C-alpha positions, 0 to 999 in steps of 0.5 A: 790090588796094588798089594797083589799086582806090585808088592807081592811079586816084588817081595818074592823076587827080592827075597830070592835075590837076597837069599842067593846073594847072602848064600854066596857069602855063607858058602864061601865063608864056611869053606874058608873056616869062618864062624857064622852067627846069623843068616838073615833075610831082611833087617831089623826085628826078627819075625821068626828063626831057628838055630842049626847044629853049628849054632848059626841063627837063620831068621826072617826079619821085619824090613825086607829090603836086604839081608846079611850074614853076620860072621864071628868077629863082626860088630853088626850087619855091615861086617865091621870088626867087633872091638868090644872085647867079645871075641878073642884075637886068636880065634881061628873062626874070627872073620877078621883074623883070616888072611886077606885073600880069604876075606876078599873071597868071602866078600866077592862071593855075594855079588858073584852069586847074583851074576851066576843066578842070572846066568842060570836063569838065562841059560834055562830060558834059552834052553827051554824056549830058544832065543828070538831075535830080529836081524840087523838088516835095515828095512826102513830109514826114517826121513830126516833122522840120524840114520838118513843123515849118516847115509843108511839105506834099506837093505844095509846089514849093520855089522858093527856099531860103536866098535861093538859087533852087532848080531841082532837088531836088539844089539843095535838098539841097546848100543844106540839107546845108550849113545847120548850126544856122541858120534856113533861109527857104523860098519854096514854091509851093502851089496857085498861090500863093507862101508863105514858111516858116522851117525849122531843119534838123536836124544829123545824121551820115550814112553813105554806101554806102562807110561815110564819115561826115559831118555835114549839115543835114537838112530831112526831105522826099522828092522822087520826080519825075524829069526829064531835061535835054537840053542842046546845046553852048551850054546844056551850057557854061552849065550847066557854068559854073553847076555849077562855081560851085555847087561852089566856093561850097559848098566855101567855105561848108563851109570857113567852117563849119569856121573858125566851128566849125559843121563839124568839121575831121574832115571834111578828107581827106588823100591816103589819103582822096582816093585812097579817093574816087577808087577808089570813083568808079572802081568805078562806071566811067570816067564816074564817075571823070571826074566826080570829077576835075572836083570835085577839079580845082575843089578844087585850084584853090580851095585854091591861091587861099587866101591862104597863103604858099607857095600861089598865093593867098599870092603874090597876097596879097603882090602885093596888098600891093605894089600898095597900098604901091607896093613889095614887102614886105621880103625878111625879111618875105616869108621869114617869111611863106613859113615860116609858110605852109609850117608851115600847109600841113604842119599842114593835111596832118597833120590831114587825114592823121590823119583818114584814119588814124582813118577807116581804123581804124588808131588804134583798132587801135594802141590795142588792140594796146598796151592 
């Protein structure tokens, strides 16, 4: 049951996201005239594959947590230059012989493909089903809450929060939930007048229906007035772009809170945690699983843009330095960067995996077993 409910939905979603990401690299590399030796979904030992007429090896590999496109001139899946003499320095299809702009375009194409996939998914859902929302009209104010202290009243229409426009109660919930231990300026419409208020959301630990805990800011208002937006293709596309941007900015804000200590790294999720989320979404039906796939696609694209060597963002960082210096960094410096980046990625994976283990109760079980 665990395999069916969690692992299979997770692998299905991850395979699609990885394929789209790597296809972004592949298509732009082809457009830039880069030779491609391999396109792999997964790492490690090849399970099966085939060669196309251009000589590219398409394959499915044993370890399903990622993938890669191996360009001509690469020494491995991390797209590090091959210095073993197996390629010619004047090879026009050697990736590392391409101009800086083309190399950067190939690298950024992978994350960009994930963002585009999310936009396509959201646009499709909004076109077919429309977009449900709850208005930002305050129906009730919780006694002794941050909202009560700020002076919010039933009937207030919240117009902005933290400088951001509030279109729906979902917008307000997102803004407030990320606002930990910080004042939150509000603008509300009351009796036809705009009033500025200052609120200080309370930090609380909430638990969803599946038992997942997370720290969020809590304002203390309820909204009950529902609305439904019927969107055409154009409106759905615009809203899909907006939704993708909102999720991206919220994720960056959460990461910033983890760096500054406002949010705990215990909220990081590893493969097991993501598998759990995918399984939970799948339990609500295909539409829910597709929706979570859009969120995960944004996360995959964004993570790959972080300026960590080994990731796409690390390559772009090296290219930015090359653009400023007028020449690439030395081979030794790049090698050190790749090793540090690898260590950082492994460290983050270990922290996230430990969080998964702790959430599933394995640590407490082992403590009890040996106590």
